[in-house]
Each structure stands twice: as C-alpha cells, then as structure tokens.
Backbone and ligand atoms as CSV (ligand in chain L), in Angstrom:
chain,resi,resn,atom,element,x,y,z
A,1,MET,N,N,-58.004,-20.586,28.630
A,1,MET,CA,C,-56.579,-20.200,28.860
A,1,MET,C,C,-55.602,-21.484,28.555
A,2,ASP,N,N,-56.035,-22.670,28.947
A,2,ASP,CA,C,-55.096,-23.572,28.944
A,2,ASP,C,C,-54.680,-23.893,27.366
A,3,ALA,N,N,-55.465,-23.572,26.284
A,3,ALA,CA,C,-55.126,-23.717,25.077
A,3,ALA,C,C,-53.789,-22.772,24.707
A,4,ILE,N,N,-53.717,-21.784,25.409
A,4,ILE,CA,C,-52.702,-20.797,25.279
A,4,ILE,C,C,-51.327,-21.308,26.302
A,5,LEU,N,N,-51.779,-21.616,27.561
A,5,LEU,CA,C,-50.792,-21.733,28.428
A,5,LEU,C,C,-50.108,-23.291,28.169
A,6,ASP,N,N,-50.918,-24.382,27.804
A,6,ASP,CA,C,-50.221,-25.749,27.614
A,6,ASP,C,C,-49.158,-25.741,26.756
A,7,PRO,N,N,-49.018,-25.229,25.504
A,7,PRO,CA,C,-48.276,-25.072,24.607
A,7,PRO,C,C,-46.846,-24.346,25.079
A,8,ILE,N,N,-47.186,-23.312,25.782
A,8,ILE,CA,C,-46.053,-22.503,26.217
A,8,ILE,C,C,-45.299,-23.183,27.281
A,9,LEU,N,N,-46.029,-23.811,28.353
A,9,LEU,CA,C,-45.335,-24.617,29.229
A,9,LEU,C,C,-44.710,-25.783,28.792
A,10,ALA,N,N,-45.312,-26.565,27.724
A,10,ALA,CA,C,-44.639,-27.689,27.198
A,10,ALA,C,C,-43.321,-27.361,26.705
A,11,ALA,N,N,-43.177,-26.360,25.918
A,11,ALA,CA,C,-42.013,-25.887,25.298
A,11,ALA,C,C,-40.923,-25.550,26.180
A,12,TRP,N,N,-41.282,-25.011,27.414
A,12,TRP,CA,C,-40.313,-24.399,28.346
A,12,TRP,C,C,-40.055,-25.227,29.667
A,13,ARG,N,N,-40.923,-26.177,30.048
A,13,ARG,CA,C,-41.007,-26.714,31.229
A,13,ARG,C,C,-39.490,-27.500,31.701
A,14,ASP,N,N,-38.880,-27.885,30.727
A,14,ASP,CA,C,-37.614,-28.668,31.023
A,14,ASP,C,C,-36.433,-27.910,30.898
A,15,ARG,N,N,-36.648,-26.608,30.644
A,15,ARG,CA,C,-35.496,-25.848,30.221
A,15,ARG,C,C,-35.016,-24.809,31.501
A,16,PRO,N,N,-33.888,-24.856,31.929
A,16,PRO,CA,C,-33.296,-23.976,32.834
A,16,PRO,C,C,-33.711,-22.610,32.717
A,17,GLY,N,N,-33.991,-21.781,33.721
A,17,GLY,CA,C,-34.275,-20.335,33.591
A,17,GLY,C,C,-35.622,-20.066,32.722
A,18,ALA,N,N,-36.617,-20.964,32.937
A,18,ALA,CA,C,-37.644,-20.843,32.057
A,18,ALA,C,C,-38.727,-19.830,32.280
A,19,LEU,N,N,-38.768,-19.275,33.620
A,19,LEU,CA,C,-39.926,-18.557,34.078
A,19,LEU,C,C,-40.028,-17.148,33.444
A,20,LEU,N,N,-38.888,-16.661,33.137
A,20,LEU,CA,C,-38.985,-15.325,32.295
A,20,LEU,C,C,-39.688,-15.590,30.999
A,21,PRO,N,N,-38.941,-16.376,30.209
A,21,PRO,CA,C,-39.461,-16.673,28.928
A,21,PRO,C,C,-40.999,-17.085,28.953
A,22,VAL,N,N,-41.365,-17.822,29.727
A,22,VAL,CA,C,-42.746,-18.144,30.124
A,22,VAL,C,C,-43.675,-17.155,30.292
A,23,LEU,N,N,-43.312,-16.233,31.268
A,23,LEU,CA,C,-43.951,-15.003,31.509
A,23,LEU,C,C,-44.134,-14.086,30.323
A,24,HIS,N,N,-43.173,-13.973,29.493
A,24,HIS,CA,C,-43.113,-13.110,28.351
A,24,HIS,C,C,-44.056,-13.653,27.288
A,25,ALA,N,N,-43.972,-14.923,27.014
A,25,ALA,CA,C,-44.686,-15.664,26.209
A,25,ALA,C,C,-46.276,-15.534,26.466
A,26,VAL,N,N,-46.536,-15.616,27.890
A,26,VAL,CA,C,-48.012,-15.625,28.153
A,26,VAL,C,C,-48.422,-14.206,28.012
A,27,GLN,N,N,-47.670,-13.218,28.301
A,27,GLN,CA,C,-48.094,-11.872,28.128
A,27,GLN,C,C,-48.176,-11.451,26.795
A,28,ASP,N,N,-47.438,-11.962,25.891
A,28,ASP,CA,C,-47.407,-11.745,24.557
A,28,ASP,C,C,-48.801,-12.308,23.936
A,29,ALA,N,N,-49.143,-13.445,24.512
A,29,ALA,CA,C,-50.294,-14.161,23.931
A,29,ALA,C,C,-51.775,-13.604,24.579
A,30,LEU,N,N,-51.771,-13.256,25.822
A,30,LEU,CA,C,-52.755,-12.799,26.492
A,30,LEU,C,C,-52.961,-11.085,26.767
A,31,GLY,N,N,-51.911,-10.503,26.666
A,31,GLY,CA,C,-51.780,-9.087,26.864
A,31,GLY,C,C,-51.347,-8.899,28.330
A,32,HIS,N,N,-51.634,-9.972,29.292
A,32,HIS,CA,C,-51.234,-9.713,30.645
A,32,HIS,C,C,-50.826,-11.185,31.174
A,33,VAL,N,N,-50.423,-11.295,32.326
A,33,VAL,CA,C,-50.282,-12.685,32.935
A,33,VAL,C,C,-51.626,-12.745,34.081
A,34,PRO,N,N,-52.464,-13.474,33.740
A,34,PRO,CA,C,-53.632,-13.505,34.671
A,34,PRO,C,C,-53.430,-14.283,35.946
A,35,ALA,N,N,-53.883,-13.970,37.032
A,35,ALA,CA,C,-53.667,-14.539,38.212
A,35,ALA,C,C,-53.975,-16.068,38.198
A,36,ALA,N,N,-54.909,-16.555,37.328
A,36,ALA,CA,C,-55.321,-17.903,37.293
A,36,ALA,C,C,-54.090,-18.690,36.663
A,37,ALA,N,N,-53.216,-18.176,35.913
A,37,ALA,CA,C,-52.214,-18.724,35.153
A,37,ALA,C,C,-51.011,-19.054,36.131
A,38,VAL,N,N,-50.854,-18.233,37.338
A,38,VAL,CA,C,-49.827,-18.469,38.322
A,38,VAL,C,C,-49.639,-19.949,38.847
A,39,PRO,N,N,-50.728,-20.465,39.400
A,39,PRO,CA,C,-50.594,-21.794,39.881
A,39,PRO,C,C,-50.189,-22.960,38.816
A,40,GLU,N,N,-50.479,-22.741,37.599
A,40,GLU,CA,C,-50.179,-23.668,36.527
A,40,GLU,C,C,-48.766,-23.507,36.312
A,41,ILE,N,N,-48.476,-22.171,35.956
A,41,ILE,CA,C,-46.895,-21.846,35.833
A,41,ILE,C,C,-46.000,-22.548,36.944
A,42,ALA,N,N,-46.465,-22.324,38.100
A,42,ALA,CA,C,-45.674,-22.616,39.247
A,42,ALA,C,C,-45.609,-24.145,39.379
A,43,ALA,N,N,-46.669,-24.883,39.033
A,43,ALA,CA,C,-46.556,-26.346,38.988
A,43,ALA,C,C,-45.568,-26.784,37.982
A,44,ALA,N,N,-45.858,-26.197,36.648
A,44,ALA,CA,C,-45.109,-26.903,35.630
A,44,ALA,C,C,-43.504,-26.463,35.837
A,45,LEU,N,N,-43.365,-25.462,36.512
A,45,LEU,CA,C,-41.625,-24.982,36.575
A,45,LEU,C,C,-41.080,-25.405,38.000
A,46,ASN,N,N,-41.863,-26.192,38.543
A,46,ASN,CA,C,-41.531,-26.687,40.010
A,46,ASN,C,C,-41.208,-25.509,40.988
A,47,LEU,N,N,-41.868,-24.445,40.894
A,47,LEU,CA,C,-41.780,-23.301,41.710
A,47,LEU,C,C,-42.891,-23.175,42.616
A,48,SER,N,N,-42.787,-22.333,43.603
A,48,SER,CA,C,-43.844,-21.839,44.425
A,48,SER,C,C,-44.645,-20.753,43.772
A,49,ARG,N,N,-45.874,-20.718,44.124
A,49,ARG,CA,C,-46.656,-19.635,43.687
A,49,ARG,C,C,-46.116,-18.270,44.031
A,50,ALA,N,N,-45.671,-18.306,45.202
A,50,ALA,CA,C,-44.953,-16.963,45.838
A,50,ALA,C,C,-43.796,-16.493,44.851
A,51,GLU,N,N,-42.984,-17.538,44.505
A,51,GLU,CA,C,-41.904,-17.209,43.499
A,51,GLU,C,C,-42.356,-16.705,42.243
A,52,VAL,N,N,-43.215,-17.342,41.590
A,52,VAL,CA,C,-43.778,-16.709,40.374
A,52,VAL,C,C,-44.528,-15.386,40.409
A,53,HIS,N,N,-45.227,-15.181,41.506
A,53,HIS,CA,C,-45.840,-13.969,41.824
A,53,HIS,C,C,-44.893,-12.743,42.084
A,54,GLY,N,N,-43.819,-13.199,42.829
A,54,GLY,CA,C,-42.801,-12.315,43.056
A,54,GLY,C,C,-42.016,-11.691,41.826
A,55,VAL,N,N,-41.796,-12.832,40.950
A,55,VAL,CA,C,-41.244,-12.183,39.610
A,55,VAL,C,C,-42.206,-11.355,38.916
A,56,ILE,N,N,-43.337,-11.689,38.821
A,56,ILE,CA,C,-44.417,-10.878,37.972
A,56,ILE,C,C,-44.475,-9.535,38.599
A,57,SER,N,N,-44.550,-9.302,39.831
A,57,SER,CA,C,-44.603,-8.042,40.695
A,57,SER,C,C,-43.351,-7.283,40.539
A,58,TYR,N,N,-42.122,-8.037,40.484
A,58,TYR,CA,C,-40.921,-7.151,40.526
A,58,TYR,C,C,-40.667,-6.521,39.182
A,59,TYR,N,N,-41.058,-7.171,37.966
A,59,TYR,CA,C,-40.662,-6.619,36.816
A,59,TYR,C,C,-42.082,-5.844,36.316
A,60,HIS,N,N,-41.736,-4.420,36.245
A,60,HIS,CA,C,-42.813,-3.595,35.769
A,60,HIS,C,C,-43.287,-3.905,34.279
A,61,HIS,N,N,-42.570,-4.687,33.542
A,61,HIS,CA,C,-42.898,-5.020,32.238
A,61,HIS,C,C,-44.272,-5.813,32.316
A,62,PHE,N,N,-44.306,-6.750,33.308
A,62,PHE,CA,C,-45.445,-7.637,33.279
A,62,PHE,C,C,-46.801,-7.097,33.910
A,63,ARG,N,N,-47.690,-7.135,33.250
A,63,ARG,CA,C,-49.039,-6.708,33.679
A,63,ARG,C,C,-50.006,-7.934,34.298
A,64,GLN,N,N,-50.528,-7.497,35.385
A,64,GLN,CA,C,-51.504,-8.667,36.078
A,64,GLN,C,C,-52.887,-8.316,35.635
A,65,GLU,N,N,-53.088,-7.326,34.857
A,65,GLU,CA,C,-54.506,-7.052,34.399
A,65,GLU,C,C,-54.359,-6.853,33.056
A,66,PRO,N,N,-55.529,-6.929,32.096
A,66,PRO,CA,C,-55.530,-6.723,30.835
A,66,PRO,C,C,-55.166,-5.321,30.569
A,67,PRO,N,N,-54.428,-5.022,29.559
A,67,PRO,CA,C,-53.984,-3.412,29.418
A,67,PRO,C,C,-55.297,-2.706,28.946
A,68,GLY,N,N,-55.248,-1.289,29.035
A,68,GLY,CA,C,-56.159,-0.411,28.514
A,68,GLY,C,C,-56.150,-0.482,27.074
A,69,ARG,N,N,-57.107,0.192,26.334
A,69,ARG,CA,C,-57.102,0.330,24.973
A,69,ARG,C,C,-55.674,0.959,24.442
A,70,HIS,N,N,-55.386,2.018,25.302
A,70,HIS,CA,C,-53.989,2.574,25.155
A,70,HIS,C,C,-53.109,2.547,26.343
A,71,VAL,N,N,-51.937,2.309,26.223
A,71,VAL,CA,C,-51.012,2.290,27.499
A,71,VAL,C,C,-50.213,3.574,27.425
A,72,VAL,N,N,-50.199,4.449,28.547
A,72,VAL,CA,C,-49.307,5.485,28.404
A,72,VAL,C,C,-48.329,5.275,29.799
A,73,ARG,N,N,-46.962,5.295,29.195
A,73,ARG,CA,C,-45.943,5.050,30.348
A,73,ARG,C,C,-45.325,6.284,30.617
A,74,VAL,N,N,-45.545,6.655,31.970
A,74,VAL,CA,C,-44.677,7.756,32.475
A,74,VAL,C,C,-43.507,7.475,33.045
A,75,CYS,N,N,-42.373,8.110,32.525
A,75,CYS,CA,C,-41.042,7.876,33.173
A,75,CYS,C,C,-40.988,8.324,34.804
A,76,CYS,N,N,-40.660,7.428,35.603
A,76,CYS,CA,C,-40.550,7.836,36.913
A,76,CYS,C,C,-39.160,7.671,37.352
A,77,ALA,N,N,-37.934,7.651,36.533
A,77,ALA,CA,C,-36.803,7.402,36.902
A,77,ALA,C,C,-36.148,9.074,37.306
A,78,GLU,N,N,-34.941,8.929,37.945
A,78,GLU,CA,C,-34.414,9.934,38.777
A,78,GLU,C,C,-34.568,11.337,37.944
A,79,ALA,N,N,-34.041,11.298,36.948
A,79,ALA,CA,C,-34.055,12.743,35.963
A,79,ALA,C,C,-35.327,13.293,35.869
A,80,CYS,N,N,-36.260,12.392,35.464
A,80,CYS,CA,C,-37.634,12.807,35.304
A,80,CYS,C,C,-38.405,13.198,36.553
A,81,GLN,N,N,-37.960,12.290,37.376
A,81,GLN,CA,C,-38.455,12.929,39.033
A,81,GLN,C,C,-38.324,14.211,39.319
A,82,ALA,N,N,-36.893,14.525,39.031
A,82,ALA,CA,C,-36.419,15.842,39.349
A,82,ALA,C,C,-37.144,16.904,38.671
A,83,VAL,N,N,-37.900,16.766,37.591
A,83,VAL,CA,C,-38.629,17.796,36.925
A,83,VAL,C,C,-40.261,17.340,36.958
A,84,GLY,N,N,-40.596,16.811,38.047
A,84,GLY,CA,C,-42.009,16.763,38.132
A,84,GLY,C,C,-42.756,15.518,37.649
A,85,ALA,N,N,-42.011,14.269,37.460
A,85,ALA,CA,C,-42.662,13.258,36.937
A,85,ALA,C,C,-43.615,12.611,37.777
A,86,GLU,N,N,-43.519,12.613,39.116
A,86,GLU,CA,C,-44.446,12.071,40.115
A,86,GLU,C,C,-45.740,12.710,40.016
A,87,ALA,N,N,-45.640,14.001,40.222
A,87,ALA,CA,C,-46.899,14.867,39.927
A,87,ALA,C,C,-47.714,14.514,38.622
A,88,LEU,N,N,-46.748,14.311,37.566
A,88,LEU,CA,C,-47.535,14.295,36.420
A,88,LEU,C,C,-48.133,12.865,36.195
A,89,ALA,N,N,-47.360,11.829,36.827
A,89,ALA,CA,C,-48.106,10.420,36.917
A,89,ALA,C,C,-49.249,10.486,37.583
A,90,GLU,N,N,-49.279,11.377,38.857
A,90,GLU,CA,C,-50.643,11.450,39.556
A,90,GLU,C,C,-51.752,11.990,38.698
A,91,HIS,N,N,-51.397,13.009,38.088
A,91,HIS,CA,C,-52.360,13.680,37.159
A,91,HIS,C,C,-52.755,12.778,36.269
A,92,ALA,N,N,-51.907,12.024,35.420
A,92,ALA,CA,C,-52.291,11.055,34.462
A,92,ALA,C,C,-53.219,10.014,34.997
A,93,ARG,N,N,-52.805,9.428,36.168
A,93,ARG,CA,C,-53.755,8.421,36.862
A,93,ARG,C,C,-55.281,8.980,37.021
A,94,THR,N,N,-55.255,10.197,37.612
A,94,THR,CA,C,-56.506,10.880,37.845
A,94,THR,C,C,-57.359,11.027,36.639
A,95,ARG,N,N,-56.531,11.692,35.443
A,95,ARG,CA,C,-57.380,12.052,34.386
A,95,ARG,C,C,-57.812,10.818,33.534
A,96,THR,N,N,-57.106,9.619,33.774
A,96,THR,CA,C,-57.429,8.404,32.907
A,96,THR,C,C,-58.345,7.376,33.676
A,97,ALA,N,N,-58.621,7.687,34.973
A,97,ALA,CA,C,-59.324,6.797,35.720
A,97,ALA,C,C,-60.657,6.104,35.025
A,98,GLU,N,N,-61.361,6.896,34.551
A,98,GLU,CA,C,-62.592,6.382,33.823
A,98,GLU,C,C,-62.421,6.085,32.339
A,99,SER,N,N,-61.362,5.992,31.815
A,99,SER,CA,C,-61.120,5.972,30.360
A,99,SER,C,C,-60.375,4.664,30.063
A,100,GLY,N,N,-60.381,4.389,28.804
A,100,GLY,CA,C,-59.596,3.119,28.396
A,100,GLY,C,C,-58.123,3.182,28.093
A,101,VAL,N,N,-57.694,4.279,28.989
A,101,VAL,CA,C,-56.357,4.425,28.851
A,101,VAL,C,C,-55.587,3.957,30.195
A,102,LYS,N,N,-54.519,3.157,30.054
A,102,LYS,CA,C,-53.978,2.733,31.345
A,102,LYS,C,C,-52.527,3.348,31.451
A,103,VAL,N,N,-52.287,3.748,32.582
A,103,VAL,CA,C,-51.307,4.513,32.908
A,103,VAL,C,C,-50.269,3.541,33.631
A,104,GLU,N,N,-48.954,3.366,33.351
A,104,GLU,CA,C,-47.966,2.646,34.029
A,104,GLU,C,C,-46.753,3.473,34.154
A,105,PRO,N,N,-46.113,3.184,35.318
A,105,PRO,CA,C,-44.537,3.634,35.369
A,105,PRO,C,C,-43.673,3.094,34.478
A,106,MET,N,N,-42.577,3.778,34.110
A,106,MET,CA,C,-41.526,3.072,33.328
A,106,MET,C,C,-40.299,3.779,33.730
A,107,TYR,N,N,-39.145,3.120,33.600
A,107,TYR,CA,C,-38.080,3.658,34.229
A,107,TYR,C,C,-36.978,3.807,33.238
A,108,CYS,N,N,-36.900,5.154,32.788
A,108,CYS,CA,C,-36.002,5.801,31.748
A,108,CYS,C,C,-36.298,5.459,30.078
A,109,LEU,N,N,-36.702,6.504,29.510
A,109,LEU,CA,C,-36.999,6.458,28.051
A,109,LEU,C,C,-36.065,6.898,27.106
A,110,GLY,N,N,-34.899,7.305,27.822
A,110,GLY,CA,C,-33.838,7.909,27.102
A,110,GLY,C,C,-33.806,9.237,26.664
A,111,LEU,N,N,-34.859,9.954,27.323
A,111,LEU,CA,C,-35.256,11.357,27.124
A,111,LEU,C,C,-34.921,12.305,28.479
A,112,CYS,N,N,-33.702,11.744,29.283
A,112,CYS,CA,C,-33.509,12.212,30.452
A,112,CYS,C,C,-33.290,13.653,30.636
A,113,ALA,N,N,-32.672,14.207,29.484
A,113,ALA,CA,C,-32.373,15.716,29.606
A,113,ALA,C,C,-33.647,16.600,29.244
A,114,CYS,N,N,-34.784,15.947,28.905
A,114,CYS,CA,C,-35.910,16.876,28.619
A,114,CYS,C,C,-37.210,16.030,29.029
A,115,GLY,N,N,-37.147,15.796,30.342
A,115,GLY,CA,C,-38.362,15.115,31.056
A,115,GLY,C,C,-39.295,16.127,31.430
A,116,PRO,N,N,-40.452,15.783,32.142
A,116,PRO,CA,C,-40.872,14.423,32.022
A,116,PRO,C,C,-41.167,13.762,30.800
A,117,ALA,N,N,-40.721,12.443,30.671
A,117,ALA,CA,C,-40.799,11.799,29.235
A,117,ALA,C,C,-42.161,10.752,29.459
A,118,VAL,N,N,-42.733,10.672,28.468
A,118,VAL,CA,C,-43.993,9.847,28.391
A,118,VAL,C,C,-43.993,8.960,27.087
A,119,GLN,N,N,-44.229,7.731,27.204
A,119,GLN,CA,C,-44.351,6.863,25.963
A,119,GLN,C,C,-45.862,6.387,25.728
A,120,VAL,N,N,-46.297,6.485,24.550
A,120,VAL,CA,C,-47.623,6.066,24.152
A,120,VAL,C,C,-47.658,4.745,23.376
A,121,ASP,N,N,-48.197,3.716,23.852
A,121,ASP,CA,C,-48.429,2.433,23.107
A,121,ASP,C,C,-47.104,1.871,22.654
A,122,GLU,N,N,-46.042,2.281,23.260
A,122,GLU,CA,C,-44.861,1.510,22.785
A,122,GLU,C,C,-44.235,2.211,21.284
A,123,ALA,N,N,-44.936,3.278,21.172
A,123,ALA,CA,C,-44.602,3.728,19.751
A,123,ALA,C,C,-44.013,5.228,19.776
A,124,GLU,N,N,-44.989,6.206,20.403
A,124,GLU,CA,C,-44.591,7.581,20.366
A,124,GLU,C,C,-43.923,7.830,21.753
A,125,LEU,N,N,-42.992,8.767,21.592
A,125,LEU,CA,C,-42.167,9.298,22.703
A,125,LEU,C,C,-42.496,10.923,22.771
A,126,HIS,N,N,-42.816,11.319,24.224
A,126,HIS,CA,C,-43.027,12.743,24.150
A,126,HIS,C,C,-42.126,13.288,25.317
A,127,ALA,N,N,-41.624,14.560,25.042
A,127,ALA,CA,C,-40.720,15.120,26.079
A,127,ALA,C,C,-41.250,16.235,26.888
A,128,ALA,N,N,-40.650,16.587,27.765
A,128,ALA,CA,C,-41.158,17.740,28.588
A,128,ALA,C,C,-42.800,17.969,28.713
A,129,VAL,N,N,-43.087,16.787,29.220
A,129,VAL,CA,C,-44.654,16.598,29.146
A,129,VAL,C,C,-45.303,17.444,30.523
A,130,THR,N,N,-45.901,18.306,30.253
A,130,THR,CA,C,-46.746,19.061,31.402
A,130,THR,C,C,-48.109,18.397,31.584
A,131,PRO,N,N,-48.814,18.556,32.588
A,131,PRO,CA,C,-50.310,18.283,32.819
A,131,PRO,C,C,-50.937,18.847,31.533
A,132,ALA,N,N,-50.980,19.970,31.158
A,132,ALA,CA,C,-51.716,20.504,29.997
A,132,ALA,C,C,-51.307,19.662,28.703
A,133,LYS,N,N,-50.053,19.595,28.472
A,133,LYS,CA,C,-49.586,18.599,27.235
A,133,LYS,C,C,-50.096,17.258,27.356
A,134,PHE,N,N,-50.222,16.822,28.594
A,134,PHE,CA,C,-50.851,15.357,28.885
A,134,PHE,C,C,-52.303,15.307,28.339
A,135,ASP,N,N,-53.122,16.447,29.032
A,135,ASP,CA,C,-54.532,16.350,28.659
A,135,ASP,C,C,-54.638,16.524,27.123
A,136,ALA,N,N,-53.830,17.229,26.442
A,136,ALA,CA,C,-54.001,17.211,24.966
A,136,ALA,C,C,-53.834,15.983,24.335
A,137,LEU,N,N,-52.699,15.184,24.792
A,137,LEU,CA,C,-52.262,13.850,24.300
A,137,LEU,C,C,-53.501,12.943,24.583
A,138,LEU,N,N,-54.086,12.987,25.894
A,138,LEU,CA,C,-55.178,12.161,26.223
A,138,LEU,C,C,-56.417,12.475,25.408
A,139,ALA,N,N,-56.676,13.701,25.108
A,139,ALA,CA,C,-57.778,14.021,24.152
A,139,ALA,C,C,-57.739,13.463,22.835
A,140,ARG,N,N,-56.565,13.556,22.381
A,140,ARG,CA,C,-56.228,12.954,21.074
A,140,ARG,C,C,-56.567,11.447,20.932
A,141,LEU,N,N,-55.933,10.645,22.002
A,141,LEU,CA,C,-56.207,9.273,22.176
A,141,LEU,C,C,-57.686,8.854,22.292
A,142,GLU,N,N,-58.463,9.667,23.019
A,142,GLU,CA,C,-59.748,9.376,23.341
A,142,GLU,C,C,-60.557,9.805,22.031
A,143,ALA,N,N,-59.952,10.692,21.269
A,143,ALA,CA,C,-60.671,10.859,19.881
A,143,ALA,C,C,-60.332,9.757,18.853
A,144,GLY,N,N,-59.486,8.924,19.104
A,144,GLY,CA,C,-59.106,7.809,18.415
A,144,GLY,C,C,-58.092,8.258,17.256
A,145,GLN,N,N,-57.277,9.239,17.665
A,145,GLN,CA,C,-56.317,9.750,16.619
A,145,GLN,C,C,-54.912,9.227,17.093
L,1,FES,S1,S,-35.059,9.459,33.383
L,1,FES,FE1,FE,-36.916,9.840,32.404
L,1,FES,S2,S,-36.111,9.565,30.401
L,1,FES,FE2,FE,-34.553,8.967,31.494
C-alpha cells in the first residue's frame, strides 16, 4: 500500500486543504480508503486519526471496504423516501447479502419525480424501482449482463 500512498502524500502533504484530494486519490487508486491508511494520512497531514476517520465516514462517497463487483446506489433522499426508498434499500441489502453486489445509499440522482431511483456502477440510472424491478436488475447483474 505504501507504493500507492507515499506518492499521493508526497504530492499533497504541504498543500492546504489536502485531506479531501488525498482521500479521493487513495480511493481512485485502491477502490476504497483502507483503515490501515488512516494513521499514515493523519501523520502526513498533521491531523488526528479521528479527524481523518470523521471525514471518511461523513462523506458517503468514501468507501472503507473494497467495493463489490457491482455497486448499486439507492437514492435515500427525501423525494425517494416518500415513495418507498427505505424499504427498497432494505430489500436490496437483503437480496445482495451473499452476492458480489454492494448496496450503498445515495442522496439524489436527479430523478426525484419518479423515485425510488437507483444507479448501477455509476453508469445506469433506473427510475420507479420496485422490489420486483430490483430483483430483475440483480438477476441481470449476476448473469454478467
Ligand atoms: S430524491 Fe431521489 S432522485 Fe432525487
């Protein structure tokens, strides 16, 4: 991990406001921000581990574990919540528990008028997703389509 972390920290350590760019660079390189990187990032940027961890957990964008083979983001913002997003997210977590698909919350995908909205792998957007529609989507992902 040092081979990846060291150049990132060397590039950013003396720049103000470096924490977010460093976290983005680490996640871009590794797919997530591993817990083992937190002490090194904190030391390099003269921050506490708690400060670094606080920023990682505050921003939903940052993953603390490697992503699944596919990432499905369920919008949990207000308009989607009003039409069942929380139940859909729970259904999605239950259905993907043993699969290579990771479910993450997302806060607004711009489809507020036709929620619940879901994004697959930062590419596909799906509107008005019911549990049955989610199951069909999951079956397609698991079939590698
Ligand atoms: S609130 Fe869900 S897409 Fe905007």
